[in-house]
C-alpha positions as CSV (number, residue, x, y, z in Angstrom):
1,X,-31.2,-9.5,-2.5
2,X,-27.8,-8.0,-3.1
3,X,-26.7,-4.5,-2.9
4,X,-24.3,-2.6,-5.1
5,X,-21.3,-1.2,-3.2
6,X,-18.8,1.0,-4.8
7,X,-15.2,1.3,-3.4
8,X,-12.7,4.0,-4.3
9,X,-9.3,5.3,-3.3
10,X,-9.9,9.0,-3.6
11,X,-7.8,12.1,-3.0
12,X,-9.0,15.2,-1.1
13,X,-9.6,16.9,-4.4
14,X,-11.8,14.1,-5.6
15,X,-9.4,12.4,-8.0
16,X,-9.9,8.6,-8.5
17,X,-7.8,8.1,-11.6
18,X,-4.5,6.3,-11.3
19,X,-4.4,5.7,-7.6
20,X,-1.3,3.5,-8.1
21,X,0.6,6.8,-8.6
22,X,-0.4,8.4,-5.2
23,X,-2.2,5.9,-2.9
24,X,0.5,3.4,-1.8
25,X,2.4,5.7,0.7
26,X,-0.9,5.6,2.7
27,X,-1.5,1.9,2.6
28,X,-1.1,0.2,6.0
29,X,-2.6,-2.6,8.1
30,X,-5.7,-0.5,8.9
31,X,-6.5,0.1,5.3
32,X,-5.7,-3.5,4.4
33,X,-8.2,-4.6,7.0
34,X,-10.9,-2.2,5.5
35,X,-10.2,-3.5,2.0
36,X,-10.1,-7.1,3.2
37,X,-13.5,-6.7,4.9
38,X,-15.0,-5.4,1.6
39,X,-13.5,-8.4,-0.2
40,X,-15.0,-10.8,2.3
41,X,-18.5,-9.5,1.9
42,X,-18.3,-9.6,-1.9
43,X,-20.5,-12.1,-3.7
44,X,-19.9,-10.7,-7.2
45,X,-17.9,-8.0,-8.8
46,X,-19.1,-5.3,-11.2
47,X,-16.7,-3.7,-13.6
48,X,-16.9,-1.1,-16.3
49,X,-15.6,-2.0,-19.8
50,X,-12.2,-0.2,-19.4
51,X,-11.4,-1.8,-16.1
52,X,-12.5,-5.2,-17.4
53,X,-10.1,-4.8,-20.4
54,X,-7.2,-3.9,-18.1
55,X,-7.8,-6.5,-15.4
56,X,-8.7,-9.4,-17.7
57,X,-5.3,-9.0,-19.3
58,X,-3.4,-8.9,-16.0
59,X,-5.1,-11.0,-13.3
60,X,-5.5,-14.4,-15.1
61,X,-1.7,-14.6,-15.3
62,X,-1.1,-13.3,-11.7
63,X,-3.6,-15.5,-9.8
64,X,-0.9,-16.6,-7.4
65,X,0.9,-13.3,-7.0
66,X,-1.5,-11.9,-4.5
67,X,-4.5,-12.9,-2.4
68,X,-6.6,-10.5,-4.5
69,X,-5.6,-12.4,-7.7
70,X,-7.1,-15.6,-6.4
71,X,-10.3,-13.7,-5.3
72,X,-10.8,-11.7,-8.5
73,X,-10.1,-14.7,-10.9
74,X,-12.8,-16.8,-9.2
75,X,-15.5,-14.4,-8.0
76,X,-18.5,-14.0,-10.5
77,X,-17.8,-10.9,-12.5
78,X,-20.3,-8.7,-14.4
79,X,-19.1,-6.2,-17.0
80,X,-21.3,-3.2,-17.7
81,X,-20.9,-2.5,-21.4
82,X,-22.8,-1.6,-24.6
83,X,-19.9,-2.6,-26.8
84,X,-18.7,-6.0,-25.5
85,X,-20.6,-9.0,-26.9
86,X,-18.8,-11.6,-24.7
87,X,-16.1,-12.0,-22.1
88,X,-13.4,-14.6,-21.9
89,X,-12.2,-14.1,-18.3
90,X,-13.3,-16.9,-15.9
91,X,-16.8,-16.4,-14.4
92,X,-17.5,-13.2,-16.4
93,X,-20.8,-12.1,-17.9
94,X,-21.6,-9.0,-19.9
95,X,-24.6,-7.0,-18.7
96,X,-26.0,-4.0,-20.6
97,X,-26.1,-0.7,-18.8
98,X,-29.9,-0.8,-18.4
99,X,-31.7,-0.3,-15.1
100,X,-33.8,-3.5,-15.4
101,X,-30.7,-5.6,-16.1
102,X,-28.9,-4.3,-13.0
103,X,-32.0,-4.6,-10.8
104,X,-32.3,-8.2,-11.9
105,X,-28.7,-8.8,-11.0
106,X,-29.2,-7.3,-7.6
107,X,-32.4,-9.5,-7.1
108,X,-30.6,-12.8,-7.9
109,X,-27.4,-12.1,-5.9
110,X,-27.0,-12.8,-2.2
111,X,-24.5,-10.5,-0.8
112,X,-22.6,-7.4,-2.0
113,X,-21.9,-6.7,-5.6
114,X,-18.7,-4.7,-5.4
115,X,-17.7,-2.1,-7.9
116,X,-14.3,-0.4,-8.1
117,X,-12.4,1.8,-10.5
118,X,-15.2,3.1,-12.7
119,X,-16.3,6.6,-11.9
120,X,-18.5,6.7,-15.0
121,X,-20.4,3.6,-13.9
122,X,-20.8,4.9,-10.4
123,X,-22.3,8.1,-11.6
124,X,-24.7,6.2,-13.8
125,X,-25.7,3.9,-11.0
126,X,-26.3,6.8,-8.6
127,X,-28.4,8.6,-11.1
128,X,-30.4,5.5,-11.8
129,X,-31.0,4.8,-8.1
130,X,-29.1,1.5,-8.2
131,X,-26.1,2.3,-6.0
132,X,-26.6,1.2,-2.4
133,X,-23.4,2.2,-0.8
134,X,-20.3,4.3,-1.6
135,X,-17.1,3.4,0.3
136,X,-14.4,6.1,0.1
137,X,-10.9,5.8,1.3
138,X,-10.1,9.6,1.3
139,X,-6.4,10.2,1.1
140,X,-4.8,13.3,2.6
141,X,-3.3,14.4,-0.7
142,X,-4.5,16.9,-3.4
143,X,-3.5,15.2,-6.7
144,X,-4.5,18.2,-8.9
145,X,-5.1,16.3,-12.1
146,X,-7.0,13.3,-13.3
147,X,-10.6,12.0,-13.4
148,X,-12.7,13.0,-10.5
149,X,-15.4,10.8,-9.0
150,X,-18.0,13.5,-9.6
151,X,-17.5,15.7,-12.7
152,X,-20.3,17.6,-14.4
153,X,-22.9,15.5,-12.6
154,X,-26.3,16.4,-11.1
155,X,-26.4,17.0,-7.4
156,X,-26.4,13.7,-5.5
157,X,-27.3,14.0,-1.8
158,X,-25.7,11.3,0.3
159,X,-25.9,10.3,4.0
160,X,-22.7,9.4,6.0
161,X,-23.4,6.1,7.8
162,X,-19.9,5.2,9.1
163,X,-16.5,6.7,9.2
164,X,-13.1,6.2,10.8
165,X,-9.7,7.8,10.5
166,X,-6.5,5.7,10.0
167,X,-3.2,6.6,11.5
168,X,-2.0,7.8,8.1
169,X,-4.7,10.4,7.9
170,X,-6.8,8.4,5.5
171,X,-10.5,8.7,6.2
172,X,-12.7,5.7,5.6
173,X,-16.2,7.2,4.9
174,X,-19.3,5.1,4.0
175,X,-22.2,6.9,2.3
176,X,-25.6,5.8,1.2
177,X,-27.9,7.8,-1.1
178,X,-30.0,10.2,0.9
179,X,-33.7,9.1,1.0
């Protein structure tokens, strides 16, 4: 049985929106190794509709530009959406945001189902008891604006299971829902 693992670049003030605007000065080999380890354990990728729309337009034409391009174009992808009826991107299936549909996906997947870039989806998965792990790369910057991972949400107790600090000051923290 698979587990759903969410991955975020996040600022100290909780912003996850537009990390390309503030994240790259902190990227180094340590962070690359952490991100690479996450990619290696990924059996499938879960996306929200907005991220799917952005990535499905970009990555098919950039498969050879980066190692991630080869990975994301070939890994099985599942788009959580009420509005999409189908998906054209290679290896992509639309799943409805229903607890039973996501539980069934976890049951038939061996390995991690990675999720990135959709705070809305993560909040829903946590509230539904479907998120198994939350990986945060906490950057030492207060962005001050943008969507935060947790906005107007019910309290979600979490347990820290692993952490490390990179030489850039980025903290890699891994949380699971508190039992």
